[in-house]
C-alpha positions as MATLAB code, in Angstrom:
seq = 'MTAALLQEYQRIRHTSAAICAPLARDDYQLQSIVETSPPKWHLGHVTWFFETFLLQAFVKDYQAFHPDYNYLFNSYYQTVGSMQPRGERGLMSRPTVEEVYAYRTAIDERIADLITHADASQWPEIAARITLGLHHEQQHQELLYMDIKHNFWRNPLRPIYLPKPLPEQDASPLTWEAREGGLIDSGFDAASFAYDNERPQHKVWLEPHRLASRLTTNAEYRAFIEDGGYQRADLWLADGWYYIKQHGWQAPLYWEKRDGVWHEFTLHGFAPLNPNAPVAHTSYYEADAFARWAGKRLPLEAELEHKLRELPPQGHFTDSNTFHPQAGSGQHYGSLWEWTASPYTAYPRFQPLEGSMGEYNGKFMCNQWVLRGGACITPPDHIRPTYRNFFYPHDRWQFSGIRLAEDV';
ca = [
     -40.215   20.873 -108.941;
     -37.084   23.006 -108.529;
     -38.742   25.144 -105.846;
     -39.852   22.076 -103.890;
     -36.388   20.532 -104.008;
     -34.750   23.777 -102.913;
     -37.165   24.042  -99.994;
     -36.389   20.451  -98.984;
     -32.672   21.149  -99.290;
     -32.903   24.173  -97.017;
     -35.048   22.318  -94.466;
     -32.704   19.373  -94.103;
     -29.586   21.534  -94.043;
     -31.133   23.656  -91.297;
     -31.905   20.519  -89.262;
     -28.213   19.599  -89.041;
     -27.401   23.012  -87.593;
     -30.350   22.725  -85.197;
     -29.021   19.400  -83.852;
     -25.754   21.148  -83.004;
     -27.421   24.208  -81.466;
     -27.282   22.862  -77.851;
     -23.505   22.323  -78.130;
     -20.832   24.573  -76.699;
     -18.007   25.526  -79.052;
     -15.646   23.077  -77.305;
     -18.086   20.207  -77.971;
     -17.714   20.551  -81.746;
     -14.133   19.265  -81.605;
     -14.639   16.026  -79.655;
     -13.939   12.553  -81.051;
     -14.214    9.961  -78.282;
     -13.348    6.854  -80.339;
     -12.312    6.052  -83.901;
     -15.910    5.211  -84.841;
     -17.220    8.661  -83.887;
     -16.464   11.959  -85.601;
     -16.432   15.518  -84.250;
     -19.704   17.365  -84.871;
     -17.677   19.993  -86.708;
     -16.404   17.347  -89.109;
     -19.922   16.045  -89.799;
     -21.079   19.557  -90.709;
     -18.128   19.990  -93.033;
     -18.329   16.551  -94.607;
     -21.968   16.729  -95.672;
     -21.223   20.154  -97.164;
     -18.203   18.745  -98.989;
     -20.497   16.065 -100.438;
     -22.655   18.690 -102.157;
     -19.649   20.679 -103.288;
     -17.828   17.649 -104.703;
     -20.627   15.726 -106.354;
     -22.822   18.648 -107.436;
     -20.901   21.879 -107.843;
     -17.658   20.421 -109.145;
     -19.588   18.119 -111.453;
     -22.097   20.583 -112.934;
     -20.706   24.128 -112.576;
     -18.340   25.100 -115.380;
     -14.878   26.207 -114.244;
     -15.885   25.715 -110.619;
     -13.315   26.860 -108.061;
     -13.229   24.931 -104.776;
     -14.168   26.866 -101.657;
     -10.878   25.835 -100.023;
      -8.056   23.855 -101.673;
      -7.567   21.530  -98.681;
     -11.179   20.782  -97.764;
     -11.258   17.833 -100.157;
      -8.619   16.177  -97.973;
     -10.101   17.217  -94.621;
     -13.733   16.328  -95.296;
     -13.528   13.336  -97.643;
     -14.691   10.298  -95.689;
     -13.908    7.193  -97.738;
     -14.180    8.083 -101.444;
     -10.924    6.699 -102.793;
     -11.812    7.722 -106.346;
     -11.991   11.370 -105.241;
      -8.599   11.532 -103.535;
      -6.793   10.965 -100.256;
      -8.304   11.865  -96.897;
      -7.521   12.664  -93.272;
      -7.306    9.361  -91.330;
     -10.618    8.654  -89.638;
      -9.186    8.404  -86.153;
      -7.451   11.792  -86.471;
     -10.480   13.935  -87.289;
     -10.539   15.185  -83.716;
      -7.077   16.696  -84.164;
      -8.333   19.335  -86.591;
      -8.659   22.515  -84.536;
      -8.848   24.346  -87.853;
     -11.004   25.133  -89.699;
     -12.802   26.684  -86.761;
     -16.483   26.144  -86.058;
     -17.193   29.585  -87.480;
     -15.268   28.766  -90.638;
     -17.172   25.504  -91.096;
     -20.483   27.331  -90.809;
     -19.220   29.912  -93.310;
     -18.387   27.014  -95.631;
     -21.915   25.658  -95.250;
     -23.449   29.052  -95.996;
     -21.340   29.550  -99.114;
     -22.094   26.101 -100.522;
     -25.800   26.449  -99.726;
     -25.892   29.668 -101.751;
     -24.141   27.991 -104.671;
     -26.427   24.948 -104.553;
     -29.465   27.235 -104.531;
     -28.102   28.944 -107.633;
     -27.444   25.557 -109.269;
     -31.005   24.411 -108.584;
     -32.516   27.653 -109.812;
     -30.510   27.879 -113.031;
     -29.869   24.225 -113.858;
     -29.776   23.248 -117.504;
     -32.852   21.187 -118.397;
     -30.703   18.442 -119.937;
     -28.741   18.057 -116.676;
     -31.646   18.478 -114.281;
     -32.578   14.780 -113.837;
     -29.050   13.882 -112.725;
     -28.710   17.040 -110.600;
     -32.015   16.332 -108.861;
     -31.037   12.688 -108.264;
     -27.702   13.656 -106.709;
     -29.206   16.363 -104.520;
     -31.801   13.873 -103.284;
     -29.045   11.369 -102.508;
     -27.080   14.106 -100.761;
     -30.049   15.012  -98.584;
     -30.587   11.414  -97.495;
     -26.845   11.218  -96.888;
     -27.105   14.282  -94.640;
     -29.986   12.675  -92.747;
     -27.759    9.669  -92.106;
     -25.198   12.046  -90.634;
     -27.906   13.622  -88.503;
     -28.329   10.197  -86.905;
     -24.564    9.988  -86.508;
     -24.506   13.400  -84.836;
     -26.862   12.163  -82.110;
     -24.855    8.952  -81.735;
     -21.485   10.666  -81.621;
     -22.554   13.521  -79.333;
     -23.913   10.954  -76.884;
     -20.689    8.960  -76.847;
     -18.537   12.086  -76.641;
     -20.517   13.315  -73.613;
     -20.519    9.882  -71.968;
     -16.722    9.813  -71.977;
     -16.752   12.994  -69.883;
     -16.864   12.207  -66.121;
     -19.221   15.167  -65.680;
     -21.813   13.344  -67.840;
     -22.984   16.507  -69.662;
     -26.623   16.727  -70.694;
     -27.343   17.377  -74.363;
     -31.022   18.285  -73.923;
     -32.444   18.521  -70.386;
     -35.753   16.698  -70.353;
     -37.473   14.267  -67.952;
     -38.105   10.853  -69.459;
     -41.612    9.504  -68.826;
     -42.126    6.361  -66.809;
     -44.215    3.934  -68.846;
     -45.377    0.365  -68.577;
     -44.100   -2.122  -71.107;
     -46.782   -3.774  -73.182;
     -47.245   -7.525  -72.627;
     -44.950   -9.707  -74.704;
     -46.924  -11.751  -77.226;
     -45.927  -13.679  -80.320;
     -47.306  -13.173  -83.812;
     -47.406  -16.253  -86.012;
     -46.120  -15.466  -89.509;
     -46.711  -17.740  -92.485;
     -43.853  -18.789  -94.691;
     -43.725  -18.665  -98.433;
     -42.162  -16.826 -101.351;
     -42.155  -13.057 -100.796;
     -40.841   -9.932 -102.511;
     -37.881   -8.265 -100.852;
     -36.179   -5.037 -101.843;
     -37.252   -1.735 -103.356;
     -39.137   -1.496 -106.638;
     -40.485    2.015 -107.218;
     -39.496    5.240 -108.945;
     -38.991    7.170 -105.689;
     -35.703    7.363 -103.810;
     -33.967    4.388 -102.242;
     -30.316    3.499 -101.779;
     -28.705    1.162 -104.264;
     -28.292   -1.515 -101.559;
     -32.113   -1.812 -101.369;
     -32.315   -2.882 -104.999;
     -33.217   -4.838 -106.995;
     -36.426   -6.389 -105.758;
     -36.123  -10.166 -105.673;
     -37.782  -13.266 -104.282;
     -37.003  -14.659 -100.837;
     -38.342  -17.831  -99.277;
     -39.444  -17.583  -95.651;
     -40.151  -20.455  -93.326;
     -43.067  -20.120  -90.868;
     -41.962  -18.199  -87.785;
     -43.089  -15.994  -84.920;
     -42.066  -12.424  -84.137;
     -42.086  -10.824  -80.706;
     -44.693   -8.094  -80.392;
     -42.206   -5.621  -78.915;
     -38.539   -4.979  -78.275;
     -36.685   -6.644  -75.412;
     -36.847   -4.521  -72.252;
     -34.146   -3.471  -69.817;
     -35.694   -5.737  -67.170;
     -35.533   -8.755  -69.473;
     -31.939   -8.037  -70.404;
     -31.045   -7.445  -66.751;
     -32.317  -10.974  -66.002;
     -29.851  -12.257  -68.606;
     -27.030  -10.409  -66.829;
     -28.092  -11.647  -63.392;
     -28.205  -15.217  -64.719;
     -24.512  -14.965  -65.603;
     -25.057  -14.188  -69.265;
     -21.687  -12.497  -69.650;
     -19.880  -15.406  -67.947;
     -21.368  -18.291  -69.968;
     -19.274  -19.120  -73.015;
     -21.962  -21.493  -74.303;
     -24.237  -18.522  -75.115;
     -21.773  -16.628  -77.265;
     -20.394  -16.791  -80.750;
     -16.647  -17.434  -80.584;
     -15.756  -13.950  -81.836;
     -18.256  -12.393  -79.446;
     -16.889  -14.284  -76.444;
     -13.354  -13.218  -77.319;
     -14.472   -9.620  -77.762;
     -16.375   -9.242  -74.487;
     -13.518  -10.802  -72.541;
     -10.949   -8.614  -74.277;
     -12.951   -5.458  -73.515;
     -14.429   -6.442  -70.165;
     -18.082   -6.001  -71.119;
     -20.577   -6.836  -68.376;
     -23.630   -4.842  -69.547;
     -24.853   -2.758  -72.499;
     -23.073    0.464  -73.329;
     -24.118    3.417  -71.116;
     -25.212    1.176  -68.200;
     -23.480    1.920  -64.913;
     -24.075    0.712  -61.365;
     -24.241    3.339  -58.629;
     -24.703    2.150  -55.047;
     -25.787   -1.223  -56.407;
     -28.464    0.260  -58.663;
     -28.254    0.255  -62.459;
     -28.312    3.681  -64.080;
     -28.224    4.651  -67.746;
     -26.683    7.596  -69.545;
     -28.961    9.272  -72.089;
     -28.915   12.432  -74.163;
     -31.384   13.778  -71.605;
     -29.233   13.035  -68.584;
     -28.094   10.251  -66.269;
     -30.953    8.439  -64.565;
     -31.932    5.159  -62.880;
     -32.547    2.437  -65.424;
     -36.167    2.266  -66.562;
     -36.960   -1.479  -66.459;
     -39.829   -1.110  -68.956;
     -37.918    0.759  -71.666;
     -36.324   -1.184  -74.536;
     -32.732   -2.189  -73.933;
     -30.480   -0.054  -76.132;
     -26.890    0.025  -77.354;
     -26.270   -3.694  -77.541;
     -23.892   -5.176  -80.062;
     -24.880   -7.962  -82.414;
     -22.846  -10.317  -80.222;
     -24.903   -9.339  -77.159;
     -28.207   -9.496  -79.025;
     -27.372  -12.965  -80.328;
     -26.255  -14.217  -76.899;
     -29.416  -12.866  -75.260;
     -31.593  -14.552  -77.884;
     -29.844  -17.860  -77.308;
     -30.265  -17.481  -73.530;
     -33.990  -16.793  -74.056;
     -34.355  -19.907  -76.213;
     -35.151  -17.791  -79.265;
     -33.254  -16.275  -82.188;
     -32.891  -12.947  -83.959;
     -35.146  -12.363  -86.987;
     -33.908  -12.498  -90.535;
     -33.943   -9.161  -92.320;
     -36.493  -10.456  -94.839;
     -38.784  -11.469  -91.963;
     -38.697   -7.963  -90.539;
     -39.109   -6.343  -93.951;
     -42.122   -8.525  -94.680;
     -43.727   -7.298  -91.435;
     -42.752   -3.648  -92.003;
     -44.386   -3.684  -95.444;
     -47.740   -4.269  -93.746;
     -47.482   -1.164  -91.561;
     -47.366    2.598  -92.078;
     -43.886    3.977  -91.292;
     -44.973    5.579  -88.037;
     -43.246    5.348  -84.692;
     -40.830    7.008  -82.300;
     -38.628    9.214  -84.499;
     -36.856   12.567  -84.145;
     -40.086   14.561  -84.380;
     -40.802   13.392  -80.803;
     -37.765   15.373  -79.590;
     -37.102   12.479  -77.198;
     -33.819   10.847  -78.132;
     -34.069    7.753  -75.986;
     -36.212    4.629  -76.555;
     -39.501    4.565  -74.727;
     -41.779    1.784  -73.570;
     -44.829    1.718  -75.799;
     -47.363   -0.334  -77.648;
     -44.967   -2.650  -79.406;
     -44.374   -0.539  -82.494;
     -42.246   -1.937  -85.293;
     -40.933    1.374  -86.615;
     -38.649    3.674  -84.666;
     -37.335    3.735  -81.102;
     -34.358    1.449  -81.890;
     -32.794   -0.097  -84.968;
     -33.336   -3.842  -84.666;
     -30.523   -6.335  -85.130;
     -31.187   -9.106  -87.621;
     -29.493  -12.455  -88.094;
     -28.646  -11.496  -91.690;
     -25.184  -10.488  -92.902;
     -24.956   -7.349  -94.987;
     -24.453   -8.675  -98.502;
     -25.585   -7.707 -101.980;
     -28.996   -8.665 -103.272;
     -29.104  -10.881 -106.401;
     -28.269   -8.805 -109.512;
     -27.138   -5.837 -107.387;
     -25.451   -3.072 -109.344;
     -23.765   -0.177 -107.517;
     -24.169    3.349 -108.803;
     -21.698    4.477 -111.447;
     -18.516    6.352 -110.643;
     -17.694    7.627 -107.169;
     -21.332    7.210 -106.104;
     -20.732    3.470 -106.338;
     -18.515    3.705 -103.260;
     -21.492    4.713 -101.126;
     -22.719    1.248 -100.114;
     -21.390   -1.622 -102.151;
     -17.840   -1.747 -100.856;
     -19.049   -2.180  -97.263;
     -20.865   -5.451  -97.964;
     -18.513   -7.551  -95.870;
     -18.339   -8.482  -92.175;
     -21.315   -6.349  -91.134;
     -24.882   -7.157  -90.072;
     -28.213   -5.664  -91.089;
     -30.516   -3.665  -88.814;
     -34.066   -2.632  -89.690;
     -36.857   -0.258  -88.695;
     -35.298    3.058  -87.669;
     -34.744    4.642  -84.256;
     -35.607    7.635  -82.107;
     -32.749    9.495  -83.835;
     -34.087    8.733  -87.335;
     -35.897   11.513  -89.234;
     -39.463   10.302  -89.902;
     -39.172   10.951  -93.661;
     -35.964    8.939  -93.892;
     -37.332    5.433  -93.336;
     -38.850    2.755  -95.585;
     -39.722   -0.925  -95.130;
     -36.759   -1.798  -97.353;
     -34.175    0.437  -95.606;
     -31.028   -1.534  -94.742;
     -28.827   -0.174  -91.971;
     -25.605   -2.014  -91.195;
     -22.920   -2.105  -88.520;
     -20.069   -4.342  -87.449;
     -21.076   -7.021  -84.916;
     -19.077   -5.417  -82.094;
     -20.517   -1.907  -82.643;
     -22.928   -0.637  -80.021;
     -22.705    3.163  -79.941;
     -25.548    3.171  -82.466;
     -29.164    3.139  -81.201;
     -29.683   -0.615  -81.586;
     -32.157   -2.932  -79.890;
     -33.392   -6.520  -79.824;
     -36.584   -8.056  -81.178;
     -36.769  -11.818  -80.749;
     -38.061  -14.393  -83.211;
     -38.594  -18.127  -83.155;
     -39.153  -20.940  -85.610;
     -42.526  -22.646  -85.814;
];
């Protein structure tokens, strides 16, 4: 078991470095908005996680790699100490990229030693924390793709992360699947890994409904724009209407008109908008307004989970090496995280993890909305039917899309 966990640790840690391999040294320092973080900070933070919650907790008389890294690379763990303000992470020219990679190498060696020589009485907790840390790093791998894309988009040169032609595909016909209502199980109930916010399993009542067979396409969303969708207050939640007017939104993030033709910025370059591809990078406000314009609604998270439980977790994930949603056969996993109409709140009888680990999810259960299903930037072994992603309703730098639903 120790050998398998060490191999998994090394694989996932290597993946983070591989994501950054196409970057120039100057790219590691960029932070385009408060919500993003420099790639260099991501690499340091996930390393700090293992050092803080594994090495400092289980290695006797452990000496920190650097006395100030706890301040620089702590994200939001108030019980661990103070931290660099989130919006100022891009100001840290030091440690250098080389020093951050040296930090990763040193901590990896120490974690390997911890795994190899762990005391049997401590092993269950060590293994549980390493597993959590690896899933945490996979979350930051998603964030790396998100943040690199936004950092590059803010550059007028529109740099290309990974040169690659995107295939032209036809969108599958839009059909509607009738779903019966009733009392269903929701949430995780197994011995394998899941985040605390996926537990405990509980009962949820669903009314009969229909789910769209595929995600909303660029062409369908463009029709909403051309019909004055961003000028009609009746389509928008009050906060959403205020937000789009305050920020001047007229289209999804990364859309841009050139010579009267819509184009879209992707990690593979700037190209004419593919009308058949799923519309990406919409906020909850935009998804909700589009659904209202279409005479539909967004699905509840329990409705999507109930559907996902019926399917194998297969779809358009990072193993495709295509980091932009593609038109396809109406898959339910991957391509884009799907907005739901459900606020991010605790399940009945929810209990956060003890100690600092309890800060991981529970304290964010306010003013955010749930997304389901994974995206093209999600590692394929990082998704489950019960996985709950969450963002603020105005956020749209994440790889989010729209699947419609309707009542029966």
